Backbone as a chain_set.jsonl record, in Angstrom:
{"seq": "MMPNLNSRAVQQMMKRMGIQQQPLDCKQVIFVLEGKKLIINDPSVVIVNMMGQKTYQVTGEAVEELEETTPEISQEDIELVMNQTNCSEEEAKKAILESKGDLAQAILKLKKEE", "coords": {"N": [[89.178, 115.167, 133.438], [89.082, 112.887, 136.269], [88.805, 114.388, 139.318], [90.891, 114.396, 142.285], [91.788, 111.731, 142.234], [94.352, 109.417, 142.338], [96.9, 108.047, 140.186], [97.319, 105.364, 140.756], [94.942, 104.544, 141.996], [93.202, 104.882, 139.873], [94.216, 102.957, 138.087], [93.647, 100.613, 139.575], [90.851, 100.726, 139.627], [90.3, 100.492, 136.898], [91.271, 97.942, 136.464], [89.466, 96.402, 137.955], [87.249, 96.801, 136.371], [87.866, 95.313, 134.209], [89.633, 96.304, 132.371], [92.651, 96.577, 130.738], [95.835, 98.067, 130.386], [98.602, 98.503, 128.239], [101.735, 99.701, 127.547], [103.237, 100.426, 124.37], [106.204, 100.2, 122.667], [107.011, 102.276, 120.203], [108.455, 103.517, 117.196], [107.444, 104.886, 115.061], [104.262, 105.727, 113.694], [102.088, 105.095, 111.07], [99.389, 106.213, 109.254], [97.622, 105.19, 106.553], [95.891, 106.814, 104.202], [93.365, 107.715, 101.757], [95.102, 108.873, 99.143], [96.948, 110.19, 100.773], [99.239, 110.22, 103.593], [99.338, 109.985, 107.13], [101.785, 110.669, 109.355], [103.264, 109.826, 112.364], [105.865, 110.551, 114.292], [107.937, 109.19, 116.859], [105.759, 108.365, 118.654], [103.409, 108.139, 121.41], [102.144, 105.203, 122.403], [99.511, 103.179, 123.473], [98.147, 100.08, 124.313], [94.903, 99.239, 124.842], [93.08, 96.909, 126.459], [89.958, 95.757, 126.614], [87.75, 93.638, 127.813], [88.578, 91.669, 125.949], [88.616, 93.085, 123.581], [90.813, 94.88, 121.699], [92.185, 98.102, 121.69], [93.986, 100.684, 120.181], [95.693, 103.376, 121.372], [96.9, 106.31, 120.227], [99.132, 108.96, 120.532], [100.598, 112.07, 119.632], [102.519, 114.275, 117.478], [101.29, 114.762, 114.283], [102.317, 114.465, 110.907], [101.454, 115.396, 107.687], [101.568, 113.711, 104.628], [101.411, 113.948, 101.251], [100.511, 111.691, 98.661], [101.782, 110.866, 95.528], [100.352, 109.204, 93.024], [100.923, 106.822, 90.531], [99.443, 105.338, 87.715], [99.122, 101.778, 87.361], [100.837, 100.162, 84.813], [100.361, 97.758, 82.522], [102.263, 95.229, 80.816], [100.972, 94.29, 78.587], [99.317, 96.441, 77.875], [101.246, 98.336, 77.161], [102.436, 97.058, 74.962], [100.237, 96.959, 73.234], [99.81, 99.695, 72.652], [102.285, 100.237, 71.469], [102.186, 98.551, 69.189], [100.036, 99.659, 67.787], [100.94, 102.19, 67.149], [103.546, 102.099, 66.284], [105.713, 102.895, 67.94], [108.368, 103.414, 70.369], [109.014, 101.499, 73.411], [109.408, 103.169, 75.624], [108.259, 105.573, 74.732], [105.616, 104.738, 74.501], [104.988, 104.103, 77.203], [105.261, 106.665, 78.353], [103.253, 108.096, 76.983], [100.975, 106.707, 77.87], [101.061, 107.227, 80.622], [100.789, 110.041, 80.578], [98.238, 110.235, 79.588], [96.837, 109.328, 81.668], [96.346, 106.564, 81.896], [94.465, 106.036, 79.939], [94.166, 104.237, 77.192], [93.253, 104.574, 74.532], [93.337, 107.348, 74.226], [96.101, 107.713, 74.543], [97.073, 106.375, 72.276], [95.922, 107.911, 70.202], [97.187, 110.367, 70.712], [99.89, 109.734, 70.186], [99.688, 109.039, 67.476], [99.019, 111.472, 66.332], [101.378, 112.81, 66.632], [102.991, 111.707, 64.728]], "CA": [[89.461, 113.901, 134.092], [88.448, 112.732, 137.571], [89.628, 115.046, 140.341], [91.207, 113.721, 143.551], [92.134, 110.318, 142.063], [95.727, 109.232, 141.916], [97.018, 107.097, 139.078], [97.204, 103.997, 141.277], [93.513, 104.283, 142.193], [92.622, 104.751, 138.535], [94.647, 101.652, 137.584], [92.889, 99.58, 140.285], [89.477, 100.805, 139.167], [90.274, 99.949, 135.537], [91.475, 96.49, 136.572], [88.18, 95.839, 138.402], [86.313, 96.888, 135.242], [88.336, 94.426, 133.153], [90.381, 97.094, 131.389], [94.101, 96.484, 130.93], [96.626, 98.944, 129.522], [99.982, 98.065, 128.039], [102.44, 100.605, 126.642], [103.873, 99.796, 123.22], [107.35, 101.006, 122.26], [106.95, 102.489, 118.747], [109.263, 104.594, 116.643], [106.656, 105.638, 114.096], [102.947, 105.204, 113.343], [101.676, 105.643, 109.78], [98.023, 105.963, 108.829], [97.558, 105.318, 105.107], [94.568, 107.266, 103.807], [93.216, 107.867, 100.314], [95.894, 109.957, 98.581], [97.901, 110.805, 101.692], [99.624, 109.474, 104.791], [99.586, 110.724, 108.362], [102.951, 110.048, 109.977], [103.529, 110.292, 113.717], [107.186, 110.109, 114.731], [108.08, 109.078, 118.315], [104.446, 108.47, 119.285], [103.104, 107.432, 122.642], [101.116, 104.232, 122.022], [99.052, 102.327, 124.563], [97.139, 99.094, 123.936], [93.87, 99.127, 125.863], [92.346, 95.659, 126.269], [88.737, 95.792, 127.407], [86.931, 92.456, 127.554], [89.049, 90.99, 124.747], [88.66, 94.024, 122.459], [92.01, 95.714, 121.794], [92.139, 99.43, 121.094], [95.305, 101.309, 120.202], [95.603, 104.802, 121.618], [98.117, 106.916, 119.69], [99.229, 110.404, 120.708], [101.823, 112.641, 119.094], [102.362, 115.25, 116.404], [101.145, 114.125, 112.977], [102.768, 115.172, 109.711], [100.704, 114.905, 106.533], [102.393, 113.514, 103.434], [100.578, 113.632, 100.091], [101.08, 110.665, 97.788], [101.565, 110.956, 94.094], [100.172, 107.844, 92.535], [100.967, 106.609, 89.083], [98.666, 104.137, 87.413], [99.845, 100.568, 86.965], [100.826, 99.954, 83.363], [100.698, 96.368, 82.226], [103.067, 95.023, 79.606], [100.01, 94.139, 77.482], [98.908, 97.791, 77.465], [102.392, 98.95, 76.481], [102.575, 96.415, 73.653], [99.114, 97.383, 72.398], [100.1, 101.056, 72.174], [103.436, 100.138, 70.564], [101.742, 97.946, 67.928], [99.121, 100.567, 67.089], [101.58, 103.46, 66.774], [104.943, 101.868, 65.873], [106.604, 103.715, 68.761], [109.212, 102.653, 71.293], [108.393, 101.174, 74.69], [109.444, 104.368, 76.47], [107.255, 106.511, 74.221], [104.305, 104.183, 74.844], [104.805, 104.304, 78.638], [105.085, 108.097, 78.588], [101.93, 108.481, 76.482], [99.969, 106.113, 78.754], [101.085, 108.0, 81.866], [100.241, 111.37, 80.321], [96.791, 110.112, 79.365], [96.298, 108.758, 82.921], [95.919, 105.184, 81.702], [93.493, 105.916, 78.841], [94.942, 103.725, 76.053], [92.787, 105.195, 73.283], [93.888, 108.705, 74.195], [97.547, 107.586, 74.334], [97.281, 106.004, 70.862], [95.596, 109.094, 69.388], [98.242, 111.353, 70.924], [101.097, 109.303, 69.476], [99.418, 109.087, 66.039], [99.058, 112.885, 65.933], [102.772, 113.238, 66.623], [103.72, 111.098, 63.591]], "C": [[88.731, 113.854, 135.437], [89.335, 113.377, 138.636], [89.821, 114.146, 141.559], [91.449, 112.212, 143.412], [93.593, 110.223, 141.638], [95.79, 108.136, 140.855], [96.879, 105.649, 139.551], [95.734, 103.612, 141.469], [92.816, 104.088, 140.85], [92.974, 103.388, 137.943], [93.857, 100.518, 138.251], [91.433, 99.547, 139.825], [89.342, 100.204, 137.765], [90.431, 98.429, 135.562], [90.18, 95.801, 137.006], [87.149, 95.835, 137.275], [86.741, 95.995, 134.078], [89.101, 95.138, 132.057], [91.863, 97.008, 131.727], [94.787, 97.413, 129.937], [98.046, 98.431, 129.444], [100.656, 99.047, 127.095], [103.14, 99.818, 125.532], [104.986, 100.719, 122.741], [107.373, 101.111, 120.739], [107.852, 103.643, 118.348], [108.438, 105.487, 115.728], [105.312, 104.939, 113.87], [102.529, 105.891, 112.051], [100.241, 105.225, 109.502], [97.976, 106.213, 107.332], [96.113, 105.623, 104.729], [94.515, 107.367, 102.282], [94.005, 109.088, 99.851], [96.879, 110.631, 99.515], [98.207, 109.859, 102.848], [99.72, 110.454, 105.951], [100.691, 109.976, 109.092], [103.172, 110.672, 111.34], [104.861, 109.687, 114.15], [107.254, 110.155, 116.255], [106.732, 109.201, 119.031], [104.421, 107.8, 120.651], [101.931, 106.514, 122.31], [100.804, 103.339, 123.214], [98.008, 101.382, 123.994], [96.172, 98.987, 125.108], [93.058, 97.879, 125.543], [91.143, 95.67, 127.212], [87.84, 94.652, 126.962], [87.284, 91.806, 126.217], [89.126, 91.871, 123.512], [89.857, 94.948, 122.638], [91.801, 97.018, 121.035], [93.534, 100.031, 121.234], [95.114, 102.81, 120.324], [96.938, 105.417, 121.215], [98.066, 108.422, 119.937], [100.581, 110.869, 120.186], [101.5, 113.625, 117.99], [102.341, 114.542, 115.056], [101.649, 115.056, 111.88], [102.034, 114.55, 108.532], [101.615, 114.838, 105.31], [101.472, 113.112, 102.281], [101.284, 112.617, 99.218], [100.769, 110.974, 96.338], [101.486, 109.537, 93.571], [100.253, 107.818, 91.021], [100.213, 105.328, 88.784], [99.571, 102.97, 87.035], [99.731, 100.402, 85.454], [101.256, 98.52, 83.104], [101.511, 96.295, 80.934], [102.151, 94.88, 78.392], [99.569, 95.502, 76.953], [100.023, 98.484, 76.686], [102.535, 98.379, 75.079], [101.445, 96.806, 72.707], [99.377, 98.766, 71.817], [101.26, 101.032, 71.186], [103.002, 99.596, 69.199], [100.855, 98.885, 67.121], [99.813, 101.814, 66.547], [103.01, 103.316, 66.264], [105.922, 102.763, 66.639], [107.436, 102.805, 69.661], [108.452, 102.387, 72.599], [108.332, 102.396, 75.608], [108.411, 105.387, 76.026], [105.844, 106.041, 74.592], [104.01, 104.398, 76.328], [104.497, 105.77, 78.945], [103.694, 108.549, 78.158], [100.826, 107.936, 77.375], [99.903, 106.879, 80.07], [100.455, 109.374, 81.681], [98.736, 111.336, 80.109], [96.09, 109.464, 80.565], [95.69, 107.381, 82.725], [94.903, 104.974, 80.598], [94.258, 105.524, 77.576], [94.536, 104.379, 74.74], [93.358, 106.603, 73.15], [95.399, 108.672, 73.947], [97.848, 107.27, 72.877], [97.017, 107.207, 69.962], [96.693, 110.157, 69.517], [99.495, 110.996, 70.129], [100.888, 109.345, 67.96], [99.443, 110.518, 65.513], [100.484, 113.365, 65.808], [103.54, 112.701, 65.424], [103.916, 112.05, 62.456]], "O": [[87.865, 114.686, 135.708], [90.478, 112.963, 138.834], [89.016, 113.253, 141.825], [91.323, 111.486, 144.398], [94.012, 110.879, 140.685], [94.828, 107.392, 140.662], [96.372, 104.803, 138.814], [95.331, 102.495, 141.145], [91.944, 103.23, 140.713], [92.113, 102.731, 137.356], [93.444, 99.572, 137.579], [90.852, 98.476, 139.654], [88.38, 99.49, 137.483], [89.802, 97.718, 134.778], [89.837, 94.739, 136.487], [86.278, 94.966, 137.23], [86.045, 95.93, 133.064], [89.206, 94.635, 130.938], [92.282, 97.32, 132.842], [94.365, 97.528, 128.786], [98.623, 97.984, 130.436], [100.208, 99.218, 125.961], [103.577, 98.686, 125.74], [104.74, 101.887, 122.442], [107.716, 100.145, 120.056], [107.99, 104.623, 119.08], [108.689, 106.688, 115.624], [105.238, 103.711, 113.858], [102.602, 107.115, 111.94], [99.913, 104.038, 109.512], [98.257, 107.323, 106.88], [95.224, 104.792, 104.913], [95.515, 107.129, 101.604], [93.614, 110.22, 100.137], [97.583, 111.552, 99.103], [97.534, 108.848, 103.051], [100.129, 111.602, 105.78], [100.55, 108.795, 109.408], [103.258, 111.894, 111.467], [104.974, 108.478, 114.349], [106.692, 111.059, 116.874], [106.576, 110.044, 119.915], [105.296, 107.005, 120.993], [100.846, 106.989, 121.973], [101.702, 102.814, 123.874], [97.097, 101.806, 123.283], [96.575, 98.68, 126.23], [92.425, 97.794, 124.491], [91.287, 95.603, 128.433], [87.249, 94.689, 125.883], [86.398, 91.436, 125.446], [89.656, 91.44, 122.487], [89.92, 95.71, 123.603], [91.312, 97.036, 119.905], [94.178, 99.901, 122.275], [94.461, 103.438, 119.49], [97.979, 105.091, 121.785], [97.084, 109.082, 119.597], [101.579, 110.155, 120.284], [100.34, 113.788, 117.611], [103.27, 113.806, 114.723], [101.435, 116.268, 111.921], [101.994, 113.328, 108.391], [102.336, 115.787, 105.002], [100.83, 112.063, 102.329], [102.503, 112.667, 99.05], [99.638, 111.301, 95.978], [102.443, 108.768, 93.668], [99.716, 108.686, 90.333], [100.33, 104.346, 89.516], [100.645, 103.157, 86.463], [98.638, 100.495, 84.894], [102.376, 98.123, 83.428], [101.447, 97.184, 80.084], [102.509, 95.301, 77.292], [99.458, 95.702, 75.743], [99.77, 99.138, 75.674], [102.732, 99.122, 74.118], [101.67, 96.967, 71.507], [99.188, 98.983, 70.62], [101.224, 101.732, 70.174], [103.409, 100.127, 68.166], [100.924, 98.897, 65.892], [99.331, 102.428, 65.595], [103.622, 104.302, 65.855], [106.848, 103.321, 66.052], [107.233, 101.591, 69.706], [107.398, 102.969, 72.853], [107.328, 102.627, 76.283], [107.752, 106.004, 76.864], [104.987, 106.849, 74.951], [102.912, 104.825, 76.683], [103.579, 106.071, 79.708], [103.03, 109.295, 78.878], [99.836, 108.627, 77.618], [98.815, 107.15, 80.579], [99.678, 109.824, 82.524], [98.039, 112.304, 80.417], [94.916, 109.101, 80.494], [94.653, 107.06, 83.306], [94.512, 103.836, 80.339], [94.918, 106.36, 76.959], [95.396, 104.702, 73.92], [93.809, 106.995, 72.075], [95.922, 109.514, 73.217], [98.778, 107.834, 72.3], [97.803, 107.49, 69.059], [97.077, 110.774, 68.524], [100.088, 111.854, 69.476], [101.826, 109.658, 67.227], [99.843, 110.753, 64.372], [100.782, 114.226, 64.981], [104.631, 113.187, 65.128], [104.506, 111.686, 61.439]]}, "num_chains": 1, "name": "protein.A"}
């Protein structure tokens, strides 16, 4: 940082440069990434407004949470598998999930089980 400057002097200098800071009272900040979340509980958040451009400064301890995603299964897909294999709706859903959404693989799997 800058030695020999008190916080008041820094605030005045930032004001002259057109930089405004505003604290934001937050309980939690969540960053949603591909396949995981970063969660910061009780963060310190400051909005920095510099010439109309807002930047959010977040500090705190982050906890990583991995997400398990399941593919969306449409009713049409379920009915297609059911019609091709004469199975129940639950069996069709299970086969589609196990085949990671590959309908052909789900149908083949259920036909082998017959």
